C-alpha positions as a LaTeX table, in Angstrom:
\begin{tabular}{lrrr}
\hline
Residue & $x$ (\AA) & $y$ (\AA) & $z$ (\AA) \\
\hline
Met1 & 44.40 & $-27.24$ & $-37.84$ \\
Thr2 & 44.94 & $-25.02$ & $-34.71$ \\
Asp3 & 43.76 & $-25.21$ & $-31.52$ \\
Val4 & 41.58 & $-22.66$ & $-29.70$ \\
Thr5 & 42.66 & $-22.51$ & $-26.09$ \\
Ala6 & 40.24 & $-20.22$ & $-23.71$ \\
Ser7 & 41.88 & $-17.98$ & $-22.57$ \\
Val8 & 42.50 & $-17.90$ & $-18.63$ \\
Asp9 & 42.10 & $-14.70$ & $-16.22$ \\
Pro10 & 45.31 & $-13.63$ & $-14.50$ \\
Pro11 & 45.33 & $-13.84$ & $-10.76$ \\
Phe12 & 43.57 & $-11.65$ & $-8.61$ \\
Arg13 & 45.68 & $-8.91$ & $-7.69$ \\
Leu14 & 45.24 & $-6.04$ & $-5.04$ \\
Ser15 & 45.25 & $-3.45$ & $-7.74$ \\
Met16 & 42.63 & $-4.82$ & $-10.00$ \\
Leu17 & 40.64 & $-3.25$ & $-7.34$ \\
Ile18 & 41.15 & 0.28 & $-9.23$ \\
Tyr19 & 42.89 & $-0.93$ & $-12.62$ \\
Asp20 & 40.65 & $-3.95$ & $-12.95$ \\
Arg21 & 36.70 & $-2.46$ & $-14.90$ \\
Arg22 & 35.51 & $-5.40$ & $-13.21$ \\
Tyr23 & 36.68 & $-4.47$ & $-9.97$ \\
Arg24 & 36.69 & $-0.82$ & $-9.86$ \\
Ser25 & 33.02 & 0.02 & $-9.52$ \\
Leu26 & 32.13 & $-2.27$ & $-7.19$ \\
Thr27 & 35.73 & $-0.69$ & $-4.71$ \\
Phe28 & 34.12 & 2.74 & $-5.33$ \\
Gln29 & 30.53 & 1.94 & $-4.14$ \\
Val30 & 32.26 & 0.36 & $-1.05$ \\
Ile31 & 34.19 & 3.76 & $-0.21$ \\
Val32 & 31.34 & 5.55 & $-0.59$ \\
Phe33 & 29.48 & 3.62 & 1.55 \\
Ile34 & 32.20 & 3.39 & 4.28 \\
Leu35 & 32.38 & 7.52 & 3.96 \\
Val36 & 28.91 & 7.66 & 4.45 \\
Met37 & 28.37 & 5.37 & 7.23 \\
Ala38 & 30.92 & 6.50 & 8.87 \\
Ala39 & 29.64 & 10.15 & 8.30 \\
Ala40 & 26.18 & 9.12 & 9.76 \\
Trp41 & 28.12 & 7.12 & 13.08 \\
Trp42 & 29.61 & 10.40 & 13.64 \\
Leu43 & 26.86 & 12.97 & 13.32 \\
Val44 & 24.66 & 10.69 & 16.00 \\
Asn45 & 27.38 & 10.33 & 18.15 \\
Asn46 & 27.99 & 14.08 & 17.82 \\
Thr47 & 24.21 & 14.71 & 18.89 \\
Ile48 & 24.12 & 12.13 & 21.27 \\
Arg49 & 26.91 & 13.62 & 23.56 \\
Asn50 & 26.01 & 16.97 & 23.21 \\
Leu51 & 22.54 & 15.83 & 24.84 \\
Ala52 & 24.17 & 14.00 & 27.39 \\
Val53 & 26.27 & 17.55 & 28.11 \\
Leu54 & 22.66 & 19.69 & 28.01 \\
Gly55 & 21.50 & 16.87 & 29.73 \\
Lys56 & 18.84 & 15.20 & 27.21 \\
Asp57 & 18.05 & 11.97 & 26.22 \\
Phe58 & 16.73 & 11.23 & 22.72 \\
Asn59 & 13.38 & 9.46 & 23.32 \\
Phe60 & 9.70 & 9.94 & 22.53 \\
Gly61 & 8.04 & 9.58 & 25.77 \\
Phe62 & 6.62 & 12.85 & 25.47 \\
Leu63 & 4.38 & 11.58 & 22.80 \\
Phe64 & 2.00 & 9.65 & 25.70 \\
Gln65 & 1.98 & 13.02 & 27.55 \\
Arg66 & $-0.88$ & 15.10 & 27.60 \\
Ala67 & $-1.08$ & 17.82 & 25.02 \\
Gly68 & $-3.08$ & 20.69 & 27.15 \\
Tyr69 & $-3.74$ & 22.25 & 24.11 \\
Asp70 & $-6.92$ & 22.48 & 21.79 \\
Ile71 & $-7.49$ & 22.22 & 17.78 \\
Pro72 & $-9.58$ & 24.57 & 16.00 \\
Gln73 & $-10.10$ & 21.62 & 13.29 \\
Thr74 & $-9.93$ & 18.86 & 13.67 \\
Ala75 & $-11.53$ & 15.45 & 11.34 \\
Ile76 & $-11.70$ & 12.19 & 14.49 \\
Pro77 & $-12.47$ & 14.19 & 18.00 \\
Tyr78 & $-9.95$ & 15.47 & 19.90 \\
Thr79 & $-10.06$ & 17.45 & 23.22 \\
Ser80 & $-6.67$ & 19.14 & 25.53 \\
Asp81 & $-6.83$ & 15.84 & 27.86 \\
Asp82 & $-5.66$ & 13.62 & 24.97 \\
Thr83 & $-1.88$ & 12.99 & 24.39 \\
His84 & 0.66 & 14.42 & 21.75 \\
Leu85 & 0.54 & 12.12 & 19.84 \\
Arg86 & $-3.29$ & 12.01 & 18.84 \\
Ala87 & $-2.79$ & 15.52 & 18.14 \\
Thr88 & $-0.19$ & 14.79 & 16.18 \\
Phe89 & $-2.46$ & 11.94 & 14.61 \\
Val90 & $-4.82$ & 14.91 & 13.92 \\
Gly91 & $-2.34$ & 17.10 & 12.19 \\
Leu92 & $-1.40$ & 14.52 & 9.92 \\
Leu93 & $-4.75$ & 14.40 & 9.15 \\
Asn94 & $-5.27$ & 17.97 & 8.83 \\
Thr95 & $-2.28$ & 17.76 & 6.41 \\
Ile96 & $-3.63$ & 14.88 & 4.35 \\
Ile97 & $-6.97$ & 16.69 & 3.85 \\
Ile98 & $-5.51$ & 20.03 & 2.70 \\
Ser99 & $-3.13$ & 18.79 & 0.38 \\
Val100 & $-5.73$ & 15.77 & $-1.10$ \\
Leu101 & $-7.99$ & 18.45 & $-2.12$ \\
Gly102 & $-5.59$ & 21.25 & $-2.81$ \\
Cys103 & $-3.70$ & 18.79 & $-5.48$ \\
Val104 & $-7.61$ & 17.75 & $-7.17$ \\
Ala105 & $-8.33$ & 21.21 & $-7.38$ \\
Ala106 & $-5.49$ & 22.62 & $-8.75$ \\
Thr107 & $-5.19$ & 20.08 & $-11.12$ \\
Phe108 & $-8.63$ & 20.60 & $-12.10$ \\
Leu109 & $-7.74$ & 24.25 & $-12.51$ \\
Gly110 & $-4.28$ & 23.80 & $-14.39$ \\
Val111 & $-5.38$ & 21.69 & $-17.39$ \\
Ala112 & $-8.07$ & 24.21 & $-17.73$ \\
Val113 & $-5.51$ & 26.84 & $-17.70$ \\
Gly114 & $-3.27$ & 25.72 & $-19.81$ \\
Val115 & $-5.92$ & 24.17 & $-22.30$ \\
Ala116 & $-7.23$ & 28.14 & $-22.24$ \\
Arg117 & $-3.52$ & 29.39 & $-22.85$ \\
Leu118 & $-3.43$ & 28.07 & $-26.16$ \\
Ser119 & $-7.42$ & 29.52 & $-26.94$ \\
Lys120 & $-7.50$ & 31.04 & $-30.38$ \\
Asn121 & $-8.96$ & 33.59 & $-28.38$ \\
Trp122 & $-6.44$ & 36.45 & $-28.11$ \\
Leu123 & $-8.26$ & 38.03 & $-24.74$ \\
Phe124 & $-8.84$ & 35.06 & $-23.13$ \\
Ala125 & $-5.58$ & 33.66 & $-23.76$ \\
Arg126 & $-3.79$ & 36.98 & $-22.22$ \\
Leu127 & $-5.82$ & 36.47 & $-19.36$ \\
Met128 & $-4.88$ & 33.47 & $-18.45$ \\
Thr129 & $-1.31$ & 34.00 & $-18.90$ \\
Val130 & $-1.26$ & 37.06 & $-16.55$ \\
Tyr131 & $-2.80$ & 34.48 & $-14.14$ \\
Val132 & 0.15 & 32.25 & $-14.79$ \\
Glu133 & 2.56 & 34.78 & $-14.15$ \\
Ala134 & 0.94 & 36.77 & $-11.32$ \\
Phe135 & 0.50 & 33.33 & $-9.13$ \\
Arg136 & 4.21 & 32.15 & $-10.38$ \\
Asn137 & 6.40 & 34.76 & $-9.68$ \\
Val138 & 4.80 & 36.06 & $-6.65$ \\
Pro139 & 5.74 & 34.15 & $-3.00$ \\
Leu140 & 3.11 & 31.39 & $-1.77$ \\
Leu141 & 3.42 & 32.12 & 1.38 \\
Leu142 & 1.82 & 36.47 & 0.04 \\
Trp143 & $-0.51$ & 34.90 & $-1.10$ \\
Ile144 & $-1.79$ & 33.16 & 1.74 \\
Leu145 & $-1.23$ & 36.36 & 4.11 \\
Ile146 & $-3.49$ & 38.63 & 0.73 \\
Leu147 & $-6.54$ & 35.57 & 0.87 \\
Tyr148 & $-6.37$ & 35.25 & 4.65 \\
Ala149 & $-6.69$ & 38.81 & 4.82 \\
Val150 & $-9.39$ & 39.26 & 2.55 \\
Phe151 & $-11.38$ & 36.94 & 4.56 \\
Thr152 & $-10.92$ & 38.03 & 7.55 \\
Glu153 & $-11.24$ & 42.26 & 7.31 \\
Val154 & $-13.02$ & 41.99 & 4.31 \\
Met155 & $-16.33$ & 39.34 & 4.53 \\
Pro156 & $-19.20$ & 40.22 & 6.56 \\
Pro157 & $-19.32$ & 39.38 & 10.69 \\
Pro158 & $-22.67$ & 36.15 & 11.08 \\
Asn159 & $-24.60$ & 38.58 & 12.36 \\
Ala160 & $-24.60$ & 41.00 & 9.00 \\
Tyr161 & $-26.98$ & 38.31 & 7.64 \\
Arg162 & $-29.63$ & 38.49 & 10.46 \\
Gly163 & $-32.69$ & 40.54 & 9.83 \\
Asp164 & $-35.35$ & 40.93 & 7.00 \\
Asp165 & $-33.06$ & 43.21 & 5.18 \\
Pro166 & $-29.51$ & 41.71 & 6.25 \\
Ala167 & $-26.52$ & 43.70 & 5.11 \\
Ala168 & $-24.92$ & 40.55 & 3.59 \\
Ser169 & $-26.71$ & 37.89 & 1.64 \\
Met170 & $-25.46$ & 34.13 & 0.99 \\
Ile171 & $-23.91$ & 32.88 & $-2.28$ \\
Phe172 & $-25.14$ & 29.93 & $-4.51$ \\
Phe173 & $-28.62$ & 30.18 & $-3.63$ \\
Asp174 & $-28.29$ & 30.91 & $-0.04$ \\
Asn175 & $-26.14$ & 27.62 & 0.93 \\
Val176 & $-22.81$ & 28.94 & 1.40 \\
Ala177 & $-22.22$ & 32.05 & 3.69 \\
Leu178 & $-18.39$ & 34.03 & 3.96 \\
Thr179 & $-18.10$ & 36.14 & 7.12 \\
Asn180 & $-14.97$ & 36.97 & 8.87 \\
Arg181 & $-14.91$ & 34.50 & 10.87 \\
Tyr182 & $-15.73$ & 31.26 & 9.02 \\
Thr183 & $-17.47$ & 29.95 & 6.22 \\
Ala184 & $-20.58$ & 28.17 & 6.53 \\
Ile185 & $-21.41$ & 25.62 & 3.80 \\
Pro186 & $-23.78$ & 22.47 & 3.70 \\
Gly187 & $-23.87$ & 19.75 & 5.62 \\
Leu188 & $-24.66$ & 16.51 & 4.52 \\
Gly189 & $-27.45$ & 14.60 & 6.41 \\
Met190 & $-28.95$ & 11.55 & 6.22 \\
Thr191 & $-32.71$ & 10.56 & 7.03 \\
Asn192 & $-32.36$ & 6.81 & 7.33 \\
Asp193 & $-28.68$ & 6.83 & 9.26 \\
Pro194 & $-27.46$ & 3.65 & 9.44 \\
Gly195 & $-25.51$ & 4.14 & 12.30 \\
Val196 & $-20.71$ & 3.58 & 12.83 \\
Leu197 & $-18.68$ & 1.19 & 13.09 \\
Asp198 & $-16.33$ & 1.87 & 16.48 \\
Leu199 & $-12.83$ & 1.41 & 15.36 \\
Gly200 & $-11.50$ & 1.86 & 18.53 \\
Ala201 & $-10.09$ & 4.94 & 20.05 \\
Arg202 & $-12.99$ & 7.52 & 19.49 \\
Ile203 & $-12.74$ & 6.75 & 16.11 \\
Thr204 & $-15.98$ & 6.23 & 14.43 \\
Ile205 & $-17.21$ & 5.55 & 10.52 \\
Ser206 & $-20.49$ & 5.27 & 9.45 \\
Trp207 & $-21.80$ & 2.14 & 7.60 \\
Ala208 & $-23.14$ & 4.30 & 4.68 \\
Thr209 & $-19.54$ & 4.93 & 3.54 \\
Ile210 & $-18.37$ & 1.92 & 3.71 \\
Ala211 & $-21.06$ & 0.83 & 1.98 \\
Phe212 & $-20.14$ & 3.92 & $-0.69$ \\
Val213 & $-16.84$ & 2.65 & $-0.72$ \\
Val214 & $-17.63$ & $-0.75$ & $-1.04$ \\
Val215 & $-20.34$ & 0.22 & $-4.36$ \\
Leu216 & $-17.59$ & 2.04 & $-5.76$ \\
Val217 & $-14.21$ & $-0.80$ & $-5.29$ \\
Gly218 & $-16.83$ & $-2.90$ & $-6.77$ \\
Gly219 & $-18.50$ & $-1.31$ & $-9.21$ \\
Trp220 & $-14.93$ & $-0.36$ & $-10.73$ \\
Phe221 & $-13.76$ & $-4.03$ & $-10.27$ \\
Ile222 & $-16.96$ & $-4.89$ & $-12.73$ \\
Arg223 & $-16.36$ & $-1.81$ & $-15.29$ \\
Arg224 & $-12.61$ & $-3.52$ & $-15.91$ \\
Ala225 & $-13.82$ & $-6.78$ & $-16.79$ \\
Ile226 & $-16.74$ & $-5.13$ & $-18.63$ \\
Leu227 & $-13.45$ & $-2.87$ & $-20.64$ \\
Lys228 & $-11.57$ & $-6.46$ & $-20.67$ \\
His229 & $-14.54$ & $-8.42$ & $-22.02$ \\
Ala230 & $-15.07$ & $-5.79$ & $-25.04$ \\
Gln231 & $-11.28$ & $-5.48$ & $-25.83$ \\
Ala232 & $-11.63$ & $-9.38$ & $-26.42$ \\
Val233 & $-14.66$ & $-8.50$ & $-28.38$ \\
Gln234 & $-12.88$ & $-6.44$ & $-30.61$ \\
Asp235 & $-9.59$ & $-8.87$ & $-31.19$ \\
Arg236 & $-11.86$ & $-11.36$ & $-32.12$ \\
Thr237 & $-14.43$ & $-9.59$ & $-34.45$ \\
Gly238 & $-12.99$ & $-6.22$ & $-35.13$ \\
Leu239 & $-15.99$ & $-4.51$ & $-33.76$ \\
Arg240 & $-16.06$ & $-3.48$ & $-30.41$ \\
Pro241 & $-19.27$ & $-3.36$ & $-28.66$ \\
Lys242 & $-20.68$ & $-0.31$ & $-26.43$ \\
Thr243 & $-19.90$ & $-0.61$ & $-23.09$ \\
Trp244 & $-20.83$ & 3.07 & $-21.94$ \\
Trp245 & $-24.32$ & 2.35 & $-20.93$ \\
Lys246 & $-23.05$ & $-0.72$ & $-18.76$ \\
Asn247 & $-20.57$ & 1.55 & $-17.10$ \\
Leu248 & $-22.40$ & 4.27 & $-15.98$ \\
Ala249 & $-25.13$ & 1.79 & $-15.04$ \\
Val250 & $-22.04$ & $-0.41$ & $-12.88$ \\
Met251 & $-20.49$ & 2.94 & $-11.05$ \\
Val252 & $-23.10$ & 5.06 & $-10.92$ \\
Leu253 & $-26.88$ & 3.45 & $-10.48$ \\
Pro254 & $-25.54$ & 1.43 & $-7.44$ \\
Ser255 & $-24.33$ & 4.69 & $-5.64$ \\
Leu256 & $-27.98$ & 6.50 & $-6.83$ \\
Leu257 & $-30.11$ & 3.60 & $-5.30$ \\
Leu258 & $-27.74$ & 4.13 & $-1.95$ \\
Ile259 & $-28.73$ & 7.83 & $-1.71$ \\
Phe260 & $-32.04$ & 7.15 & $-1.70$ \\
Trp261 & $-32.44$ & 4.40 & 0.60 \\
Phe262 & $-30.14$ & 6.69 & 3.70 \\
Gly263 & $-32.19$ & 9.66 & 1.88 \\
Leu264 & $-29.01$ & 11.68 & 1.69 \\
His265 & $-29.14$ & 15.38 & 1.61 \\
Leu266 & $-27.94$ & 18.43 & 2.29 \\
Glu267 & $-28.48$ & 20.85 & 4.85 \\
Pro268 & $-28.09$ & 24.23 & 4.76 \\
Pro269 & $-26.38$ & 26.61 & 7.21 \\
Ser270 & $-28.83$ & 28.64 & 8.91 \\
Leu271 & $-28.34$ & 31.81 & 11.65 \\
Gln272 & $-29.19$ & 30.76 & 14.88 \\
Gly273 & $-28.19$ & 33.82 & 17.74 \\
Phe274 & $-24.56$ & 34.95 & 17.08 \\
Asn275 & $-23.43$ & 31.42 & 14.73 \\
Phe276 & $-24.48$ & 29.29 & 11.89 \\
Thr277 & $-26.23$ & 26.24 & 12.37 \\
Gly278 & $-26.95$ & 22.74 & 10.25 \\
Gly279 & $-23.97$ & 22.89 & 7.99 \\
Val280 & $-20.22$ & 23.05 & 8.76 \\
Asn281 & $-18.56$ & 26.05 & 9.52 \\
Val282 & $-15.20$ & 25.79 & 7.86 \\
Gln283 & $-12.01$ & 28.01 & 9.38 \\
Asn284 & $-10.79$ & 30.92 & 7.11 \\
Ser285 & $-7.50$ & 29.98 & 7.61 \\
Phe286 & $-8.09$ & 26.76 & 6.11 \\
Val287 & $-10.66$ & 28.16 & 3.11 \\
Ala288 & $-7.71$ & 30.61 & 2.41 \\
Leu289 & $-4.82$ & 28.57 & 2.65 \\
Trp290 & $-6.79$ & 25.69 & 0.18 \\
Leu291 & $-7.30$ & 28.70 & $-1.88$ \\
Ala292 & $-3.88$ & 29.68 & $-2.15$ \\
Leu293 & $-1.79$ & 26.64 & $-2.43$ \\
Thr294 & $-4.65$ & 25.74 & $-5.32$ \\
Leu295 & $-3.98$ & 28.86 & $-7.25$ \\
Tyr296 & $-0.60$ & 29.11 & $-6.87$ \\
Thr297 & 0.19 & 25.39 & $-7.90$ \\
Gly298 & $-2.30$ & 25.51 & $-10.21$ \\
Ala299 & 0.03 & 28.06 & $-12.43$ \\
Phe300 & 2.74 & 26.16 & $-12.92$ \\
Ile301 & 0.43 & 22.76 & $-13.49$ \\
Ala302 & $-0.85$ & 25.28 & $-16.18$ \\
Glu303 & 2.59 & 25.56 & $-18.04$ \\
Ile304 & 3.28 & 21.78 & $-17.62$ \\
Val305 & $-0.43$ & 21.31 & $-19.67$ \\
Arg306 & 0.55 & 23.73 & $-21.80$ \\
Ala307 & 3.90 & 22.17 & $-22.80$ \\
Gly308 & 3.10 & 18.85 & $-22.85$ \\
Ile309 & 0.37 & 19.73 & $-25.83$ \\
Leu310 & 2.37 & 21.51 & $-27.65$ \\
Ala311 & 5.57 & 18.61 & $-27.01$ \\
Val312 & 2.37 & 16.62 & $-29.40$ \\
Ser313 & 3.03 & 16.82 & $-32.73$ \\
His314 & 0.56 & 19.44 & $-35.17$ \\
Gly315 & $-0.32$ & 15.73 & $-37.52$ \\
Gln316 & $-2.29$ & 14.55 & $-34.74$ \\
Ser317 & $-4.39$ & 17.34 & $-34.63$ \\
Glu318 & $-4.68$ & 17.89 & $-38.38$ \\
Ala319 & $-5.57$ & 13.84 & $-38.78$ \\
Ala320 & $-7.88$ & 14.27 & $-35.91$ \\
Phe321 & $-9.51$ & 17.19 & $-38.18$ \\
Ala322 & $-9.24$ & 15.09 & $-41.01$ \\
Leu323 & $-11.50$ & 12.29 & $-39.61$ \\
Gly324 & $-14.35$ & 15.00 & $-38.93$ \\
Leu325 & $-13.86$ & 15.21 & $-35.07$ \\
Arg326 & $-14.39$ & 18.20 & $-33.45$ \\
Pro327 & $-11.69$ & 20.42 & $-31.49$ \\
Arg328 & $-12.62$ & 19.52 & $-28.23$ \\
Arg329 & $-13.39$ & 15.91 & $-28.92$ \\
Thr330 & $-9.86$ & 16.11 & $-30.59$ \\
Met331 & $-8.22$ & 17.78 & $-27.63$ \\
Ser332 & $-9.65$ & 15.41 & $-25.13$ \\
Leu333 & $-9.80$ & 11.96 & $-27.26$ \\
Val334 & $-6.32$ & 12.79 & $-29.52$ \\
Ile335 & $-3.97$ & 15.41 & $-27.82$ \\
Leu336 & $-4.50$ & 15.21 & $-24.23$ \\
Pro337 & $-3.70$ & 11.72 & $-24.06$ \\
Gln338 & $-0.46$ & 11.57 & $-25.69$ \\
Ala339 & 0.19 & 14.67 & $-23.77$ \\
Leu340 & $-0.05$ & 12.78 & $-20.79$ \\
Arg341 & 3.41 & 11.28 & $-21.24$ \\
Val342 & 5.31 & 14.57 & $-21.14$ \\
Ile343 & 3.08 & 15.73 & $-18.13$ \\
Ile344 & 3.26 & 13.05 & $-15.84$ \\
Pro345 & 6.43 & 13.09 & $-14.52$ \\
Pro346 & 7.11 & 16.95 & $-13.59$ \\
Leu347 & 3.22 & 17.09 & $-11.78$ \\
Ile348 & 4.80 & 14.38 & $-9.75$ \\
Ser349 & 6.77 & 17.39 & $-8.83$ \\
Gln350 & 4.62 & 19.59 & $-8.06$ \\
Tyr351 & 2.08 & 17.38 & $-6.04$ \\
Leu352 & 5.25 & 17.06 & $-3.76$ \\
Asn353 & 5.29 & 20.50 & $-3.35$ \\
Leu354 & 1.85 & 21.30 & $-2.30$ \\
Thr355 & 2.27 & 18.77 & $-0.01$ \\
Lys356 & 4.93 & 20.57 & 1.67 \\
Asn357 & 4.35 & 24.11 & 1.59 \\
Ser358 & 1.16 & 23.38 & 2.85 \\
Ser359 & 3.34 & 23.51 & 6.07 \\
Leu360 & 3.07 & 27.76 & 5.35 \\
Ala361 & $-0.59$ & 26.63 & 6.88 \\
Ile362 & 1.13 & 28.28 & 10.59 \\
Ala363 & 1.34 & 31.41 & 9.22 \\
Val364 & $-2.59$ & 31.66 & 9.35 \\
Gly365 & $-2.97$ & 29.18 & 12.47 \\
Tyr366 & $-4.22$ & 25.83 & 10.55 \\
Met367 & $-3.40$ & 23.63 & 13.01 \\
Asp368 & $-1.57$ & 21.05 & 10.32 \\
Leu369 & 1.62 & 18.62 & 10.86 \\
Arg370 & 3.71 & 21.58 & 11.10 \\
Gly371 & 1.41 & 23.71 & 13.94 \\
Thr372 & 0.56 & 20.64 & 16.23 \\
Leu373 & 4.18 & 18.04 & 16.50 \\
Gly374 & 6.33 & 21.44 & 14.94 \\
Gly375 & 4.75 & 23.88 & 16.76 \\
Thr376 & 2.80 & 23.56 & 19.90 \\
Thr377 & 3.78 & 20.62 & 20.62 \\
Leu378 & 7.94 & 21.06 & 20.36 \\
Asn379 & 7.39 & 24.13 & 22.35 \\
Gln380 & 5.58 & 22.48 & 25.10 \\
Thr381 & 7.90 & 20.08 & 25.63 \\
Gly382 & 11.01 & 20.90 & 24.80 \\
Arg383 & 11.55 & 17.90 & 22.52 \\
Glu384 & 12.72 & 19.90 & 19.40 \\
Leu385 & 15.64 & 16.96 & 18.02 \\
Glu386 & 12.84 & 14.04 & 17.84 \\
Ala387 & 9.82 & 16.42 & 16.89 \\
Ile388 & 11.60 & 17.88 & 13.85 \\
Val389 & 13.44 & 14.40 & 12.95 \\
Leu390 & 9.53 & 13.01 & 13.32 \\
Met391 & 8.20 & 15.30 & 11.52 \\
Met392 & 11.07 & 14.82 & 8.79 \\
Gly393 & 9.99 & 11.44 & 8.35 \\
Ile394 & 6.34 & 11.36 & 8.40 \\
Tyr395 & 6.55 & 13.98 & 5.25 \\
Leu396 & 9.10 & 11.57 & 3.86 \\
Val397 & 7.14 & 8.52 & 4.03 \\
Leu398 & 3.76 & 10.71 & 2.79 \\
Ser399 & 6.49 & 12.27 & $-0.28$ \\
Leu400 & 7.49 & 8.84 & $-1.08$ \\
Leu401 & 3.71 & 7.47 & $-0.78$ \\
Ile402 & 2.38 & 9.90 & $-3.22$ \\
Ser403 & 5.82 & 9.53 & $-6.15$ \\
Ala404 & 4.66 & 5.44 & $-5.95$ \\
Gly405 & 1.54 & 6.48 & $-6.60$ \\
Met406 & 2.10 & 9.07 & $-9.33$ \\
Asn407 & 4.87 & 6.70 & $-10.57$ \\
Ile408 & 2.06 & 3.54 & $-10.94$ \\
Phe409 & 0.42 & 5.89 & $-13.33$ \\
Asn410 & 3.50 & 6.97 & $-15.14$ \\
Ala411 & 4.48 & 3.47 & $-16.32$ \\
Arg412 & 0.75 & 2.46 & $-17.52$ \\
Val413 & 0.40 & 5.49 & $-19.67$ \\
Lys414 & 4.09 & 6.45 & $-20.98$ \\
Leu415 & 4.79 & 4.78 & $-24.03$ \\
Lys416 & 5.20 & 1.26 & $-24.95$ \\
Glu417 & 7.70 & $-0.60$ & $-26.76$ \\
Arg418 & 6.56 & $-3.66$ & $-28.64$ \\
\hline
\end{tabular}
């Protein structure tokens, strides 16, 4: 019998850092890390030396100075006597609002157009193709300026709605007034106002809003428990109990009760003097920016949705038709759930692009993060480096949060390996 002895590793030599596969990758990573850190140190050191030559330092103390400028549309109370930090926060909220509304509207529009492009109705499908090609191949900035010009130059002034025979009439059952200064929409009123919770810094939140959030979050957890129980019953008996009425009850009924309890109602705008009151007057810059972002990004999402649907095997549709499902039910229950695995990854990029493209709001005077921190604040204080670095960091954080949330959703819909 021959004895087999374990192989003994050769002694370590410096040449192994290059020629041995066990150490080579680590060596290259260390070298790249050193080069990157050296470049970063040179850049920072060179910036500090150049600032010193100009008699400047690097600090963010300007954020606590008086802003001295107004912001037309704000989500929280703000005056010109507030600090640049609060102005930056107001601009950030405006960026988040336009980005969220744009992503939601562009998603609905993109899904509808993407499905419509595959319609068997030749004329309808070609009209959707014209929309997609028109908005995808014209720069977003031009669409923003065009829509803003339509609102400011074509729409009538507020006083055109005055009189027994007005020159202009409201739309949507006399609830919306389009003017060349703003768009008047209905506001939300409450008969039984429960008051507000003071969060400090002149920021308040209505107790009614808190109640709706608690009810919706609680209903979501109860709905998950109902679906989990239904799945357990199906695994045990092979029959799945009906859960739609339970889900409807826990998600809708409590909200309806709160609406009745607080007396929520819409207050349509009415012309009083030279302006509309009773509703909400939304700046035309906001409306034009929202429409442009929605139409532009919706065209890209439509192509993503169309590609995702075409990626699903045609045999899936044939199997659904063989089971008696109608085309609309086949699309919503069979095709789109499978297409999501293809749609979600590029959809994340479109959400990121929309959020960053919202910085074009400066072209129409909508005061978002770019207009406040990267515009007026930067020009007033002369702290261009600090303002740009802070603005870049905020956009980076927003993008990472969007990516993280969408990646979590993508992990839930992707194919599970067994």
